N, C-alpha and C positions, 0 to 999 in steps of 0.2 A: 200647501203653504202659499201665501201671496208672493208674487214675483214681479219685479220691474227690471227691464233692461234699458240702460241709459248710457250714452256716450258724452264725454266732456270734450267740447271742441272750442278752440280759441286760436288767436294769432300767437306766434312764439313769444314767450316771456310775459304772458298775461296772467299766469299763476295757476294753470290747470293742476300740475303735479302737487303743488303746495296745498291746494284746496283738498285734493284727494287725501293727503296726509291727515288733515284735520277731520275729514269725514271718518277716517279710520279711528282716530282717537275718540271722537265723540260718540261713535256707535258702539264703543267697547270692544272693537276688533283687537286693539292692543291693550294689555294691562296698563294701569297707571304708572307702574314702576318699570315697565319694559323699555329697554334701550332700543330705540329705532332710529335709523339714520334719517336725516332730513331728506325730503323728496324720495321716499322709500321706493316709489314706483320706478324711478330711473336707476335700474339695477345694473345696467351695462357700464363698463369702465369709461367708455367714451362719453356716455350720457352724463356721468358724474363730472368728468373733467370739463366738458363744454357747457354743462348746465342746460342741456336741451333734451327733449324726448325724441328718440330716433325710431323706436319700435313701439307700435301700439300694444298695450297690455291689458287684458281683462283682470278684474278683481271682483270681490264680492263682499258686501257687508250686510249685517242684519239690523233692522231698526223696528222695534215694536211689532215683531211678528211678521215683518215683510222682508224678504230677501231682495236686496238691490244689487244687481250685477252692473258694475261700472267699468267702462272702457276708457282708459287714458290715451289720448291720441297725440301724434306729433303735431307741432305747430308750423314746421317749415314746409313750404310748397314742394321741396325736393322729395319729401317723404309722403307726398299726397297719395301715392298708390296705396299706402297703408290705410289712410282715412277713408278712401272711397269704398274699400271692401268692408271695413268695420261697420259703417253705417247700416249695412244690410242685416246686422246682427241685433240691432236695438230698436226699441219702439218710441224712443224720445231722445232729445238732446238737451244738454245744459250748455248754453252759449255764454262763454265768459268774455267780457269786454273790459279793458282797462279804463278806469274812470278819467284818465288824462289823455291817453293815446287815442281812445275811441276805436271805431271800426277800421281795421287795417286790411291789407290785401288778402292775407290768409283767412281773416274772418269772413271775407266775401267768398273765398274759394270753398271753405268747408260748409258755410251756411247755404250756399247755392246747392251743393250736393244734398244736404239734409232736406231742404225745402222741396227739391225735385222728387225725393222719395216719399213726400207727404208727411214727414215727421213734424211734430209741433214743438217748437223750442221753448225752453224756459230761459229768459235772459237774466243773467247775473252781472250787475255792474260791480266789478271787483276793484280792490285797492281804493275804497272810498275814503280812506284815511290819508290819502296823498295830499300834500299841501296845494298841489296844482290841479286838483280834481275839477272837472267841469261836467258834473253828472247829467244835468238836463240836456246840454248840447249833445253829449254822447248818446243819450237815449234817442234824441231826434235823428242822429246819424244812423243808428241801428234801424229805426223805423223806415227811413229813406232807403236804406240798403235792402230791407225786406221788400219794399215796393218795387225797387229796380230789379229784384230777382223774381218778380211775378209771384209773390206769396199770395195764397188765397185768404179769404176773410178770417177763417179760423186761425190761420198761422199769424195773421197780423194782430190778432187779439191775444198777444203773448203776455204771460204773467212776468212781473219784474221784481227782482230782489236786489238789495244793496248790501254788499258784503266786503269783508276783509279776510281773504283766505288765510293769510299769515296769522292774524289774530283770532281767527276761528269764530266769527259771528256773521249772521245774515239777518236782514230785517226788511219789512216792506216800507219802513220809514227811512228816507234818504239821509236824515240827520242823526240817526242813531249810531253810536260808536261803541257798543258793548253788546253782550249777550252770547248766544250759542248758534249753532247751525241748524237748530230744530226747524225753523221756518223752511230751510232748503229741503231737509228730509221730507217734511210734510208736503211741500210743493211737488216733489218727485212722485210721492205716493198718490197725491190727488190728481196730478196733471198728466202723468205718463200712463197710458193704458197698459193693463196687464197683457201678456202675449195672447193674441186671439188666434190660437193655432189648434189644429185638430189632433187631440190626444189619442183618438181611436184609429186613425188612419195608419198605414204601414210607416215604419221609421224612415225619415229622410233628414239629411244634414248637409249643409253647404260649407265647404272648407274655406275659411277666410284667412287663416294664419298657419304657417308651417314652421316647425323647428325640429331639431334633432336631439335625441337623448342617448347618452352612451349605453344605457341599459335597455331602453324601450325601442330604440331606432326612431323611425319617423313618428312625430306626434302632430296630429292634425287638430286644429282648434276651430270652433265655429258654434253656431246655434242650432239646436235640434228644431227643425221646422215642423215636423209632424211625428206622431207616434211615440214609441218608447224603444230604448235600446238596452239590452242586458249584456253583461260580460259573457264572452264566448258565443254571442249570437252570430249567425252567418250573415255577412254583408258583402256588397260589391260596390265598386266605384264606377261612375259614369262620367264621360266627358261632356262638353257643352252640346254635342250633337246626339247624345244618348247612347253612344257606343260603350260597351263594358270594357274597362281598362284592366281591372283585376278583381278577383274574388278572394275573400279571406274571412277572418273572424275578428270580432272586437276583443282583442286580448286584454286591454285595460281601458277603463273609462275613468276620467278624473274631472272633478268639479273644482271651482275656485272658492277658497275660503280665506279671505284676507289676502295675504301675499303668497299663500301656499296653494299647491295643487294637491287635492285630497282624493284618493281612490274611492270610487263608489260602485255599487253593484248594478245600479240602473239609472238611466236619465230619461226625462220625458220632454215633450214639446215645450219650447221656451227656455230650457236650460242652456247656458253657455258651457260647453264641455271641451276637454281635450281627449282625443281617442287614439289609441295605438293598435297596431296589428296589420296595417297595410304597408307595402314597400314601394309602390309606384305612384299612388294617388297624390295629387298636389293641389295647390290653391285653385279655386274656382271649379273643382270637380265636385260632383254630388256623391255622397256616401249614403247608401240606402239598403233597405231590406232587399233580399234577392228577388222579391216579387215585383219590385218597382222598375219601370223602364223609362220613365219620363224624368229628365234632369231638371233641377231648379235653375231658373234663369239667373246668371251672375251679372253683376254690374260691369259694363265695359270700362276698361282702364284707359285713361288718356295716354297718348303715345309718347315715347321718349323724344327729347329735343336736342340732346347733346351726346357726343360720343368721344371716347379716348381709346388709344391703342395701348394695350397691356402687352409688353413683349418680354421675352426671356432676357435677363440681365447679361449683356455680352461685353461689359467693361473689363479692363485688365484686373479689377479688384473683385470680380464676381466670385461668389462662393465662399468669401472669407468670413461673413457674419451670419448668413442665412442657412437654414437647413433644407429649405424647399426651393429649389432653383430650376427644376426641369420644366419643360413646357407641359408635360403630362400632368404634373402636380398642379400647375397653374390652371390648366384646362379643367381638371376635376373640381377645383375650388370654385371657379367662376360658374361652372354648370350648376353646382350646388346652390350658389347664391341666386342664380336666375330662377331656380325652382321655387325658392321660398319668397323671392321678391319679384312680384309680377311687373314692377315698373322698370326692370332691367332686362335688356336683351343682349345676348352674347353671340357673336359670329366668329368663326375661326378663319384665319387668313389662308391663302393658298399655300404659303411656305410652312404652315403648321407651327411656326415659332412665335406668332403673335395673335392677339385676339382683339376684335373690335367690341368694346363694351359701351352700350348706349343706355342713358339714364335720363333723369329729370333735370339734373343740374350739377354744378361743380361740387356743391356740398355733399350731395348723395354719393357721387363717385369718390370724393375725397375720403369720406367715412369708410367706404369699402376698401380703399387702398390702405388706409391707416389700420383697419382691422386685419387685413392680410399681412401687413408688415409685422404686426405684433404676434402673428401666428408663425413667424419665421420665414416668410416669403421674401425673395429678392425679385424686383421688377424694373423694367424700363418703361416709363410712362411718357406718352406723346402729349403735345398741346391739345386741349379740348377743341373740338370743332362742332359746329351746329349741323343738324340734319336738315338738308333742304328738301322741299317738296315741289310739286308742279300743280298749277291751277287747271281749270277745264280747258283753257286755250293753249295749254302747253307751256305757259310762262313759268319762270322760276319763282318759288316762294320760299320764305324763311320764317322761323319762329320769332314772334314779338313778345315782349314782356311789358306788364304794367310796372313801372318803377315809382315808388312813393318815397320821397326824401324829406326828412325833417332836419332842418339845419338852422344855425344862428343866422340872422338876417345879413350880417357882414360877409358871410361866405357864400351867399346864394348866387352872386354874380359869377364866381369862378366855377361853381357847380353847373350852372346853366351853360356856360361856355364849353366846359368839358363834355357835357352831354350832347351838345350840338355837334361837336367834332365826331361823336359816336353815332351820328345820324338819328338821334332821339328827337321826338316832337313833344313839346310841352303841351299838356292838355288842361292843366289847372295849377293855379298858384294862389295861396291865401295865407294870411297870418294864422298861426295856431296857438298864440298866447305865449307869454313869457319871453318875448323877443325872438321867437322862432318862426320860421316860415315853412309851410308844407307845400312841396312842389311835386306834381304828378306828371310823369312822362310815359309815352308809348315808344319803346325802344327796341331795335332788333337785338336779339339775344347775343348775336355775334359781337356787337360793340361793347357789351357788358362784361365779356370775359376779361378778367384781369384788372377791372377798374376799381374794385373795392379798396385795395391797398392805397391806391392813388387818392381815392375819395377821402379816406381817413386822414391822409397827410394834408390834403387841401382844406379840411374842416378842423384841423388840429385835434382830431379824435373825438369831436363833439357831434358829428353828423350821424344820423341813423338812416340806413337804406333798406327798403323792403322790396322784394321782387316777386312777381307772380306771372306765370305763363298766361298770355292773353289770347293769341290767335296765330295762324299762319297768314302772313301778308306778303305784298310784293317785295321782291329782292331790292335792297337799297344801294347796291353797288359797292365799290371799294371803300373800306373803312381803314383809316390810318392805324398802324400798329404801334409797337414800342419804338420810342424815338432814339434810344441809345443802343450802341453796339456793346459787345462783351469783350473781356480780356480772356484769352485762351492760352492754356499752358502748352508750350511747344516741346515738352519732354516729360519724362517720368522721374520721380524722386520725392524728396521732402522739401517743403517750402522753408526758406530761411529768411531771417530778419534783414540781412544785408541786401537781398534781392527785392524783398517786399517794400522796403523803405522808399526807393525811388518810384515804385509802381503806384504808390498811394497818390502821387501827383496826377497819374493818368485817369483815375476814377475811384470807384468804391470797391474795396476788396471784400471777397466772400470767404476767404480762407485765412487761417492763422498760422503762426510759426510752428513747424514740426508736423504739419498735416501731410499725409501721403497724397501725391498728385499723379496724374497720368496724362499722356499726350491727348489733346482734344477736350480736356476737362475745362469747364468755365470757372475761373477763379475770381472774377469781379466784373463790375459794369464799367464800360468805357465812357468817358465824359463826352466822346464824339459819336456820331451816328454809325461809324463803321466798326467791324470787329478787328481786334488787334491781337496778334500772337506775341506772347512775351515769355521770358524765362524767369520763373519765380524761384528757381533753385540755384541761381548763380552765387558762388561763394567768393569770398575775398581772396585775392592772390597773396600767398604768403611769401615774403622775401626775408633775407637775413639782415635787413636794415632795421634798426630800432626806431620806433616812432618818437619824435621829439616831444610831442604833446600827447595828451590822452586821446585815444580814439573816441570819436563821437558815438555815444550810444544811440541806437536807433529806437525811437519811441513810436510804436504803431498804434493807430486807432483800432479799437476792437472790431473784428470782422462783422459784416452784415450776415447774420444767420437767418435763413428763411424757414418758415413753417412749411409743411407739405402743401397746403392750399396756396400759399404765396408763391411757392416754386412752380406749381402747375400753372398758375395764372401768369407768371412772369415769362416763361419760355416762349420762343418763337417757333415757327413751323419746322425749322431745320435743327431743333434742339430737343433734348429729352431730360427727364428727371430720373436719376438712378435712385431707387428706393430700396434700402436694406433695413434689417431690424434696428440698427443703431445709427445709421447715417442717411442724410439726404444730400445728394450731389447733383449739380447741374452739369450737363455735357453737351457737346455737339453730337448730332445723330451719326455723322461720319467722323471718326476720330482722326483719320489720316488727312492732312491738309490737301493732298492732291485729289483725293476722292471728293472732298468738300468743294473744290474748285470745279471739278467735273459736274457735280450735281447742280451747282448754282448756274453753270453755263447751260445745262440742259433745261433748267427751269426758265431761264431768260429766253431761250429759243422757243 
């Protein structure tokens, strides 16, 4: 059978997953009357809630006698580790670009990886039915991007289609607003080469994705690079240096048919399959026939740039909501994550009760924490910190990001001012149509931690910010942190309205009436720069005098409830986020005020 392997790559929100939905429908993968959720490929709960793709997923459709294996990839740079590995499984890419937003940072990141591997892209200008489309300018931007990424002549001669993934049509005519996706199917079949692999050589297979199944154990996914594999065939796993890690049998082989994984008796070169039967092999290992001793070269993965401390929850309320609270359980879960996600590195601290988890960005680590929280874990999370490096002269270096901001013209001044405070340098500023301005910065990652919430407030929720790792550059010196101090509870008990009323004048409260509090817990933001210890549990003294008038009823403003990402971005170096399955609390790292004073004196010294 004819076979094509293709990845769909794009910046976040440019419509990859929606387009795959339509490809399913029009290829007959779903019956006309079958009920299928929108964005069927985003199967994980967090993906559905956030409307983003987090995990790369292969799928397969059949069109006029050709099987097309499609990989839907994440659009966020934080999950770039997934994209880098996936591209080694495919022979072509469909690059989706929004007809209004144009080429964005993540478009540049994934396209650069694809071009470096020699893949020839098909460019699809998506969402052509947008009222603010600027198709021709966007095409020019894409061409300029390819040139800047050193594309060769063949890659620069890319075919272009104009499509609306949501409405299910594609065409070579930019003015057409109807039809089907047949031109896209045809382009994939004509333009993407079939796998040029040796079917007669011994079996080899590079692991690019790993997941676990309750019945099958470890399931390794990747593309068969050469030869054939049959169920129960003897195989072994090789590491990057060619050492044998383990030997076993292929107990189950599965191929992708639509959204399902279907068992098969054998697979051959070019097929994207999942394989079970090994217990130790992991991502970037080569699985091969026992006669093979040379490993397949795996793509090197960009290093992590940010780390957080995951500690055992030691607050007075520990163990009330979660079922997984010991350091051993946390360690096992983090090690399992590091196995399947090559962009994450886990190191254990000397005292064994906390772990340093390094990753690509706040979003990636936030998703990991949210996933663990839903699994019943309780954790104490520290403020994110960037991972510094050293240059050849021994000088200190730090990670920089390219930050592209689209903002209404009236807010551009305050954005530039805030970015300057964060030691960012403006590299480009131009109008992007519709009264909006696009500003590009090169900024140290350190300065960007915690800025997103403030950015949304400054632009009244209308600004869009995109960030992408750029390079390691010279250390920029001290960057100003949070301006306000916090209100700290000086005892344990329940918050009551009588005490919270007067505290509202001091700042913004984060707790409501009746909430359980403990000493050292953060209950609000102080209006002044210093921290303030307060008593939110003080109740009214009862006397035997009758009140002549009605007691004033206390009317409180609803408390400021932070999401997990907001809380992680908000805290300072001496604070932590307590994460449990039901609650997110902010607290001081040292709950006892005397210990806090001792620690701050030691830091000052």
